[in-house]
FILUM-547237 format. One record per residue (C-alpha): x, z, y; residue number from 1. Coordinates in steps of 0.2 Angstrom, whole numbers. Layout:
# residues N
+-------+-------+-------+------+
!  east !    up ! north ! keza !
+-------+-------+-------+------+
!     X !     Z !     Y !  NUM !
...
+-------+-------+-------+------+
This chain:
# residues 488
+-------+-------+-------+------+
!  east !    up ! north ! keza !
+-------+-------+-------+------+
!  -190 !   -15 !   135 !    1 !
!  -178 !   -29 !   139 !    2 !
!  -167 !   -34 !   125 !    3 !
!  -151 !   -33 !   133 !    4 !
!  -153 !   -21 !   151 !    5 !
!  -144 !   -21 !   165 !    6 !
!  -133 !    -4 !   168 !    7 !
!  -129 !     2 !   183 !    8 !
!  -119 !    16 !   179 !    9 !
!  -116 !    28 !   199 !   10 !
!  -101 !    39 !   197 !   11 !
!   -94 !    54 !   208 !   12 !
!   -78 !    62 !   210 !   13 !
!   -78 !    82 !   207 !   14 !
!   -98 !    84 !   211 !   15 !
!  -102 !   101 !   205 !   16 !
!  -119 !   102 !   194 !   17 !
!  -127 !   114 !   205 !   18 !
!  -123 !   103 !   222 !   19 !
!  -138 !    91 !   219 !   20 !
!  -155 !    98 !   226 !   21 !
!  -164 !    97 !   212 !   22 !
!  -153 !   106 !   202 !   23 !
!  -156 !   123 !   212 !   24 !
!  -148 !   120 !   227 !   25 !
!  -160 !   125 !   242 !   26 !
!  -146 !   123 !   256 !   27 !
!  -137 !   104 !   252 !   28 !
!  -149 !    88 !   259 !   29 !
!  -149 !    77 !   242 !   30 !
!  -167 !    68 !   244 !   31 !
!  -162 !    51 !   234 !   32 !
!  -153 !    60 !   221 !   33 !
!  -169 !    71 !   220 !   34 !
!  -181 !    59 !   219 !   35 !
!  -167 !    48 !   205 !   36 !
!  -168 !    66 !   195 !   37 !
!  -189 !    65 !   194 !   38 !
!  -190 !    47 !   189 !   39 !
!  -176 !    52 !   175 !   40 !
!  -170 !    61 !   160 !   41 !
!  -161 !    76 !   171 !   42 !
!  -148 !    85 !   161 !   43 !
!  -147 !   104 !   164 !   44 !
!  -134 !   107 !   152 !   45 !
!  -119 !    92 !   153 !   46 !
!  -101 !    94 !   150 !   47 !
!   -89 !    87 !   154 !   48 !
!   -74 !    84 !   139 !   49 !
!   -59 !    88 !   151 !   50 !
!   -60 !    96 !   170 !   51 !
!   -46 !    82 !   175 !   52 !
!   -50 !    65 !   182 !   53 !
!   -41 !    52 !   170 !   54 !
!   -46 !    61 !   153 !   55 !
!   -62 !    63 !   158 !   56 !
!   -65 !    47 !   162 !   57 !
!   -59 !    39 !   146 !   58 !
!   -67 !    50 !   137 !   59 !
!   -84 !    45 !   146 !   60 !
!   -81 !    27 !   144 !   61 !
!   -74 !    28 !   124 !   62 !
!   -87 !    41 !   118 !   63 !
!   -72 !    50 !   111 !   64 !
!   -63 !    67 !   115 !   65 !
!   -44 !    68 !   124 !   66 !
!   -36 !    74 !   109 !   67 !
!   -41 !    59 !   101 !   68 !
!   -40 !    45 !   116 !   69 !
!   -24 !    55 !   121 !   70 !
!   -24 !    50 !   138 !   71 !
!   -23 !    71 !   143 !   72 !
!   -13 !    67 !   160 !   73 !
!   -16 !    60 !   175 !   74 !
!    -8 !    44 !   180 !   75 !
!    -2 !    40 !   163 !   76 !
!    -6 !    25 !   152 !   77 !
!   -19 !    24 !   139 !   78 !
!   -17 !    20 !   121 !   79 !
!   -16 !     1 !   120 !   80 !
!   -29 !     2 !   105 !   81 !
!   -42 !    11 !   114 !   82 !
!   -57 !     0 !   120 !   83 !
!   -68 !     3 !   134 !   84 !
!   -85 !     3 !   138 !   85 !
!   -84 !   -12 !   151 !   86 !
!   -74 !   -24 !   137 !   87 !
!   -89 !   -19 !   122 !   88 !
!  -101 !   -24 !   135 !   89 !
!   -92 !   -41 !   141 !   90 !
!   -88 !   -44 !   123 !   91 !
!  -106 !   -44 !   122 !   92 !
!  -113 !   -55 !   134 !   93 !
!  -114 !   -43 !   149 !   94 !
!  -107 !   -49 !   168 !   95 !
!   -95 !   -33 !   171 !   96 !
!   -91 !   -27 !   188 !   97 !
!   -83 !   -10 !   196 !   98 !
!   -83 !    -4 !   214 !   99 !
!   -70 !    11 !   221 !  100 !
!   -61 !    21 !   208 !  101 !
!   -56 !    20 !   189 !  102 !
!   -41 !    29 !   188 !  103 !
!   -31 !    19 !   175 !  104 !
!   -11 !    15 !   175 !  105 !
!    -6 !     6 !   181 !  106 !
!   -17 !     6 !   194 !  107 !
!   -19 !   -13 !   197 !  108 !
!   -34 !   -24 !   197 !  109 !
!   -25 !   -33 !   183 !  110 !
!   -25 !   -18 !   173 !  111 !
!   -43 !   -14 !   176 !  112 !
!   -47 !   -31 !   171 !  113 !
!   -39 !   -31 !   156 !  114 !
!   -49 !   -16 !   154 !  115 !
!   -65 !   -27 !   151 !  116 !
!   -71 !   -30 !   171 !  117 !
!   -74 !   -46 !   177 !  118 !
!   -75 !   -41 !   196 !  119 !
!   -63 !   -29 !   203 !  120 !
!   -64 !   -21 !   220 !  121 !
!   -53 !    -5 !   215 !  122 !
!   -50 !    11 !   227 !  123 !
!   -44 !    23 !   217 !  124 !
!   -44 !    34 !   234 !  125 !
!   -24 !    39 !   232 !  126 !
!   -17 !    36 !   247 !  127 !
!     1 !    32 !   233 !  128 !
!   -12 !    17 !   228 !  129 !
!   -17 !    11 !   243 !  130 !
!    -7 !    -5 !   239 !  131 !
!   -17 !   -11 !   226 !  132 !
!   -34 !    -5 !   236 !  133 !
!   -48 !   -18 !   241 !  134 !
!   -56 !    -2 !   255 !  135 !
!   -39 !    -2 !   261 !  136 !
!   -37 !   -22 !   266 !  137 !
!   -55 !   -23 !   270 !  138 !
!   -52 !    -9 !   284 !  139 !
!   -38 !   -21 !   290 !  140 !
!   -49 !   -35 !   292 !  141 !
!   -63 !   -25 !   300 !  142 !
!   -60 !   -10 !   309 !  143 !
!   -54 !   -11 !   323 !  144 !
!   -42 !     3 !   321 !  145 !
!   -37 !     2 !   305 !  146 !
!   -20 !     9 !   308 !  147 !
!   -28 !    26 !   307 !  148 !
!   -28 !    32 !   289 !  149 !
!   -46 !    35 !   280 !  150 !
!   -37 !    53 !   277 !  151 !
!   -36 !    55 !   295 !  152 !
!   -43 !    69 !   305 !  153 !
!   -51 !    68 !   321 !  154 !
!   -41 !    78 !   336 !  155 !
!   -49 !    86 !   352 !  156 !
!   -63 !    94 !   344 !  157 !
!   -74 !   106 !   354 !  158 !
!   -75 !   123 !   348 !  159 !
!   -88 !   126 !   335 !  160 !
!   -84 !   110 !   328 !  161 !
!   -79 !   107 !   310 !  162 !
!   -62 !   107 !   309 !  163 !
!   -64 !    91 !   296 !  164 !
!   -72 !    80 !   304 !  165 !
!   -66 !    62 !   300 !  166 !
!   -57 !    51 !   312 !  167 !
!   -66 !    35 !   306 !  168 !
!   -82 !    32 !   310 !  169 !
!   -95 !    34 !   295 !  170 !
!   -95 !    13 !   294 !  171 !
!   -78 !    12 !   292 !  172 !
!   -76 !    26 !   277 !  173 !
!   -71 !    25 !   259 !  174 !
!   -89 !    32 !   256 !  175 !
!   -99 !    19 !   267 !  176 !
!   -91 !     4 !   258 !  177 !
!   -90 !     7 !   240 !  178 !
!  -109 !     9 !   243 !  179 !
!  -109 !    -6 !   256 !  180 !
!  -101 !   -15 !   240 !  181 !
!  -109 !   -10 !   227 !  182 !
!  -125 !   -17 !   236 !  183 !
!  -117 !   -35 !   238 !  184 !
!  -108 !   -35 !   221 !  185 !
!  -127 !   -29 !   215 !  186 !
!  -138 !   -44 !   224 !  187 !
!  -123 !   -56 !   218 !  188 !
!  -123 !   -50 !   198 !  189 !
!  -143 !   -51 !   203 !  190 !
!  -143 !   -70 !   206 !  191 !
!  -136 !   -73 !   191 !  192 !
!  -146 !   -75 !   176 !  193 !
!  -134 !   -62 !   165 !  194 !
!  -136 !   -44 !   160 !  195 !
!  -125 !   -36 !   172 !  196 !
!  -113 !   -20 !   168 !  197 !
!  -110 !   -12 !   187 !  198 !
!  -100 !     3 !   187 !  199 !
!  -101 !    10 !   208 !  200 !
!   -87 !    23 !   207 !  201 !
!   -86 !    35 !   223 !  202 !
!   -70 !    45 !   226 !  203 !
!   -79 !    58 !   236 !  204 !
!   -82 !    77 !   235 !  205 !
!   -68 !    74 !   228 !  206 !
!   -53 !    83 !   243 !  207 !
!   -48 !    82 !   256 !  208 !
!   -62 !    89 !   264 !  209 !
!   -62 !    76 !   278 !  210 !
!   -82 !    71 !   283 !  211 !
!   -88 !    57 !   296 !  212 !
!  -100 !    64 !   309 !  213 !
!  -114 !    66 !   309 !  214 !
!  -114 !    73 !   291 !  215 !
!   -98 !    84 !   297 !  216 !
!  -112 !    93 !   308 !  217 !
!  -127 !    93 !   296 !  218 !
!  -123 !   110 !   289 !  219 !
!  -117 !   119 !   303 !  220 !
!  -129 !   131 !   305 !  221 !
!  -130 !   135 !   284 !  222 !
!  -122 !   150 !   279 !  223 !
!  -116 !   143 !   261 !  224 !
!  -114 !   157 !   250 !  225 !
!   -95 !   159 !   247 !  226 !
!   -86 !   163 !   230 !  227 !
!   -82 !   182 !   228 !  228 !
!   -63 !   186 !   231 !  229 !
!   -52 !   188 !   216 !  230 !
!   -34 !   196 !   219 !  231 !
!   -19 !   194 !   209 !  232 !
!   -22 !   211 !   200 !  233 !
!   -35 !   203 !   192 !  234 !
!   -30 !   185 !   190 !  235 !
!   -16 !   193 !   179 !  236 !
!   -26 !   200 !   167 !  237 !
!   -30 !   183 !   162 !  238 !
!   -22 !   173 !   147 !  239 !
!    -6 !   169 !   153 !  240 !
!   -10 !   149 !   156 !  241 !
!   -23 !   153 !   166 !  242 !
!   -14 !   166 !   178 !  243 !
!     0 !   152 !   180 !  244 !
!   -13 !   137 !   185 !  245 !
!   -22 !   150 !   198 !  246 !
!    -2 !   155 !   205 !  247 !
!     6 !   140 !   205 !  248 !
!     5 !   139 !   225 !  249 !
!    12 !   158 !   223 !  250 !
!    10 !   175 !   223 !  251 !
!     4 !   175 !   244 !  252 !
!    -4 !   156 !   242 !  253 !
!   -19 !   156 !   251 !  254 !
!   -32 !   156 !   240 !  255 !
!   -47 !   160 !   252 !  256 !
!   -44 !   150 !   269 !  257 !
!   -53 !   157 !   284 !  258 !
!   -60 !   140 !   286 !  259 !
!   -67 !   141 !   268 !  260 !
!   -87 !   139 !   274 !  261 !
!   -80 !   123 !   283 !  262 !
!   -75 !   117 !   268 !  263 !
!   -92 !   121 !   259 !  264 !
!  -100 !   113 !   273 !  265 !
!   -89 !    98 !   272 !  266 !
!   -91 !    96 !   253 !  267 !
!  -110 !    97 !   255 !  268 !
!  -108 !    84 !   270 !  269 !
!   -99 !    74 !   258 !  270 !
!  -112 !    74 !   245 !  271 !
!  -126 !    71 !   258 !  272 !
!  -117 !    56 !   262 !  273 !
!  -115 !    51 !   245 !  274 !
!  -132 !    53 !   242 !  275 !
!  -136 !    41 !   257 !  276 !
!  -127 !    27 !   249 !  277 !
!  -136 !    29 !   232 !  278 !
!  -153 !    28 !   239 !  279 !
!  -146 !    10 !   247 !  280 !
!  -141 !     3 !   232 !  281 !
!  -157 !     9 !   222 !  282 !
!  -168 !     3 !   237 !  283 !
!  -156 !   -14 !   234 !  284 !
!  -160 !   -12 !   216 !  285 !
!  -179 !   -13 !   219 !  286 !
!  -176 !   -27 !   231 !  287 !
!  -169 !   -39 !   216 !  288 !
!  -185 !   -37 !   208 !  289 !
!  -174 !   -31 !   192 !  290 !
!  -177 !   -11 !   194 !  291 !
!  -190 !    -9 !   179 !  292 !
!  -173 !   -19 !   167 !  293 !
!  -160 !    -9 !   175 !  294 !
!  -155 !     8 !   165 !  295 !
!  -148 !    20 !   179 !  296 !
!  -136 !    32 !   176 !  297 !
!  -127 !    46 !   187 !  298 !
!  -115 !    57 !   182 !  299 !
!   -98 !    68 !   191 !  300 !
!   -83 !    65 !   179 !  301 !
!   -79 !    87 !   182 !  302 !
!   -84 !    98 !   195 !  303 !
!   -73 !   109 !   208 !  304 !
!   -70 !   126 !   209 !  305 !
!   -70 !   126 !   228 !  306 !
!   -62 !   142 !   226 !  307 !
!   -72 !   152 !   213 !  308 !
!   -60 !   163 !   202 !  309 !
!   -46 !   160 !   215 !  310 !
!   -44 !   142 !   210 !  311 !
!   -43 !   126 !   221 !  312 !
!   -47 !   110 !   213 !  313 !
!   -54 !   109 !   195 !  314 !
!   -42 !   109 !   178 !  315 !
!   -52 !   127 !   171 !  316 !
!   -66 !   129 !   160 !  317 !
!   -79 !   138 !   171 !  318 !
!   -93 !   132 !   173 !  319 !
!   -91 !   125 !   192 !  320 !
!   -78 !   112 !   184 !  321 !
!   -84 !   107 !   167 !  322 !
!  -102 !   107 !   171 !  323 !
!  -109 !    90 !   178 !  324 !
!  -124 !    84 !   184 !  325 !
!  -132 !    68 !   173 !  326 !
!  -148 !    57 !   174 !  327 !
!  -153 !    42 !   166 !  328 !
!  -167 !    32 !   173 !  329 !
!  -174 !    16 !   161 !  330 !
!  -193 !    14 !   168 !  331 !
!  -206 !    13 !   154 !  332 !
!  -193 !    18 !   140 !  333 !
!  -185 !    34 !   143 !  334 !
!  -198 !    48 !   148 !  335 !
!  -193 !    56 !   165 !  336 !
!  -191 !    77 !   164 !  337 !
!  -178 !    91 !   165 !  338 !
!  -170 !    92 !   146 !  339 !
!  -161 !   109 !   144 !  340 !
!  -152 !   102 !   126 !  341 !
!  -132 !   103 !   128 !  342 !
!  -123 !    85 !   131 !  343 !
!  -108 !    79 !   131 !  344 !
!   -98 !    65 !   141 !  345 !
!   -94 !    60 !   125 !  346 !
!  -112 !    56 !   123 !  347 !
!  -115 !    42 !   137 !  348 !
!  -106 !    26 !   126 !  349 !
!  -118 !    30 !   111 !  350 !
!  -133 !    31 !   119 !  351 !
!  -130 !    16 !   129 !  352 !
!  -127 !     6 !   114 !  353 !
!  -142 !    14 !   107 !  354 !
!  -153 !     6 !   121 !  355 !
!  -145 !   -10 !   121 !  356 !
!  -147 !   -12 !   101 !  357 !
!  -129 !   -14 !    97 !  358 !
!  -120 !    -3 !    83 !  359 !
!  -110 !     9 !    92 !  360 !
!   -90 !     8 !    87 !  361 !
!   -83 !    18 !    72 !  362 !
!   -73 !    27 !    81 !  363 !
!   -84 !    34 !    92 !  364 !
!   -87 !    54 !    93 !  365 !
!  -103 !    55 !   102 !  366 !
!  -120 !    57 !    98 !  367 !
!  -133 !    44 !   106 !  368 !
!  -147 !    54 !   115 !  369 !
!  -158 !    40 !   115 !  370 !
!  -169 !    48 !   104 !  371 !
!  -170 !    64 !   110 !  372 !
!  -178 !    54 !   130 !  373 !
!  -187 !    41 !   122 !  374 !
!  -195 !    32 !   106 !  375 !
!  -179 !    25 !   102 !  376 !
!  -167 !    29 !    87 !  377 !
!  -168 !    45 !    79 !  378 !
!  -168 !    59 !    72 !  379 !
!  -158 !    68 !    88 !  380 !
!  -145 !    79 !    79 !  381 !
!  -146 !    92 !    93 !  382 !
!  -130 !   100 !    98 !  383 !
!  -128 !   121 !    94 !  384 !
!  -110 !   119 !   107 !  385 !
!  -100 !   107 !   118 !  386 !
!   -82 !   106 !   117 !  387 !
!   -68 !   104 !   130 !  388 !
!   -50 !   103 !   134 !  389 !
!   -37 !   101 !   146 !  390 !
!   -16 !   104 !   147 !  391 !
!   -15 !   122 !   155 !  392 !
!    -6 !   122 !   165 !  393 !
!   -10 !   103 !   171 !  394 !
!     7 !    93 !   171 !  395 !
!     8 !    89 !   188 !  396 !
!    24 !    82 !   195 !  397 !
!    20 !    79 !   214 !  398 !
!    25 !    88 !   231 !  399 !
!    27 !   105 !   229 !  400 !
!    20 !   107 !   211 !  401 !
!    32 !   102 !   199 !  402 !
!    26 !   104 !   182 !  403 !
!    32 !    92 !   169 !  404 !
!    30 !    96 !   152 !  405 !
!    45 !    97 !   141 !  406 !
!    47 !    95 !   122 !  407 !
!    51 !   114 !   116 !  408 !
!    47 !   122 !   131 !  409 !
!    30 !   116 !   137 !  410 !
!    23 !   116 !   155 !  411 !
!    28 !   130 !   168 !  412 !
!    34 !   142 !   153 !  413 !
!    19 !   139 !   141 !  414 !
!    26 !   133 !   125 !  415 !
!     9 !   125 !   119 !  416 !
!     0 !   122 !   136 !  417 !
!   -14 !   112 !   127 !  418 !
!   -29 !   126 !   127 !  419 !
!   -46 !   121 !   120 !  420 !
!   -66 !   126 !   123 !  421 !
!   -80 !   128 !   113 !  422 !
!   -98 !   134 !   123 !  423 !
!  -115 !   137 !   114 !  424 !
!  -128 !   142 !   125 !  425 !
!  -124 !   160 !   126 !  426 !
!  -105 !   159 !   120 !  427 !
!   -91 !   152 !   130 !  428 !
!   -74 !   155 !   122 !  429 !
!   -56 !   147 !   131 !  430 !
!   -42 !   147 !   117 !  431 !
!   -25 !   147 !   125 !  432 !
!   -11 !   144 !   108 !  433 !
!    -1 !   161 !   107 !  434 !
!   -10 !   167 !   123 !  435 !
!   -27 !   174 !   117 !  436 !
!   -41 !   169 !   125 !  437 !
!   -58 !   173 !   136 !  438 !
!   -73 !   175 !   130 !  439 !
!   -88 !   176 !   142 !  440 !
!  -107 !   179 !   137 !  441 !
!  -116 !   167 !   148 !  442 !
!  -133 !   174 !   148 !  443 !
!  -127 !   192 !   154 !  444 !
!  -113 !   185 !   163 !  445 !
!  -116 !   170 !   172 !  446 !
!  -103 !   171 !   184 !  447 !
!   -87 !   172 !   169 !  448 !
!   -81 !   187 !   178 !  449 !
!   -80 !   198 !   163 !  450 !
!   -68 !   193 !   148 !  451 !
!   -74 !   199 !   130 !  452 !
!   -61 !   192 !   120 !  453 !
!   -52 !   210 !   118 !  454 !
!   -67 !   221 !   117 !  455 !
!   -70 !   227 !    98 !  456 !
!   -90 !   225 !    96 !  457 !
!   -85 !   205 !   100 !  458 !
!   -71 !   202 !    86 !  459 !
!   -84 !   193 !    75 !  460 !
!   -92 !   181 !    90 !  461 !
!   -73 !   177 !    92 !  462 !
!   -68 !   173 !    74 !  463 !
!   -84 !   164 !    74 !  464 !
!   -81 !   154 !    88 !  465 !
!   -64 !   151 !    84 !  466 !
!   -68 !   144 !    67 !  467 !
!   -80 !   133 !    77 !  468 !
!   -64 !   125 !    87 !  469 !
!   -54 !   123 !    69 !  470 !
!   -69 !   113 !    60 !  471 !
!   -71 !   103 !    76 !  472 !
!   -53 !    99 !    77 !  473 !
!   -53 !    95 !    58 !  474 !
!   -69 !    86 !    59 !  475 !
!   -67 !    72 !    75 !  476 !
!   -54 !    63 !    69 !  477 !
!   -60 !    58 !    52 !  478 !
!   -63 !    40 !    55 !  479 !
!   -46 !    37 !    57 !  480 !
!   -38 !    48 !    44 !  481 !
!   -48 !    45 !    29 !  482 !
!   -47 !    26 !    21 !  483 !
!   -65 !    22 !    19 !  484 !
!   -60 !    14 !    -2 !  485 !
!   -45 !     7 !   -11 !  486 !
!   -39 !    -9 !    -6 !  487 !
!   -37 !   -13 !   -26 !  488 !
+-------+-------+-------+------+
């Protein structure tokens, strides 16, 4: 094993666990991800610690839970004393680079450099951040129709065409650019004779659902199973915070648009587009001759409800939002195969440090799974539960959504909106302070349709899981709260 293996970290945004062919989705076409899964430790039970972009990404890069790093809300700054993965690696002699979405605040290349990246090609995929986007600048210089916004939809469609077809040719889309720039940066890093960390971060399949030809028509003949329709009456039976999140567009919202089948086809199309780019990136890695000494990590920051349970986007604790794909390939070191153990995004940083022979940061809260998938370290401490947390309803203050947090008032009428989740192999408890919770038997009810929280026969299970949440909240910050010894 090389002393300092390279790291190629590929992340997608809002990709569900079940939207990879190798993870059991027959209709979706992801041949390159399927091949990567076959060569990797492919985790069947990996979970995000927040079903929203910024808190989840910071957790992945710090190995710390959201309530500890305290970056709980999108478009807000990270505490100055939090150190991210690329900064640790740069201090250890790695050349670090990023292409695509980072989602730090302020959303500038300078802020990303401060976070530990030597080379920055930034594109957060949000129009309000376009002034800082290297992709937008590249399009201005290379796309003859650069004045057309990259989120624009095609016009003058024929009957039967995908209404979400992108107005852009495929080669000028943000997905194609991330792939192209990643390959170019990979070649440059490989030629420098130093170990490197390259973070390749795709905005898609995050909404909106524009998808370029030919990927827009790839699933035209596929009838993708759609989620069960949930009416307002059923939503009103859920805990109040979840009701407000689900109904934040109003009681007459269009939770199940008529073109939902096209939304699913477009979402699948963007995943297949990313898959092609992943294949090209991995082919370039092979061409550099460094594939054998490079860790390849693939994951998503969180999932997407895609209208399951009446919710657009994410932010809830349902499996569609918190269950993510996770693959790790390290030739001749990692034992390839499917792994059923429960793992978290907090585990990424200590696992990589284990492979690099580096001591994990003192305040890291994750557990290395390197001993599980290789002969490095040990013994492996298997988890009996994973945890997740989020502000529900989400703090969001743009467009028609006005959900600020106000001291003494909370968010959207919810005084204490900081919700928590604990999930074992069988049970999931979602707890909302002052508003009860949800309890699901995942073995009997994998789609989470029957809330057992108030069932008398489940009172003992609720109590046991609430205690597990309490223990977790108390124990996670011990290294920051308890001094090692007296100083005199």
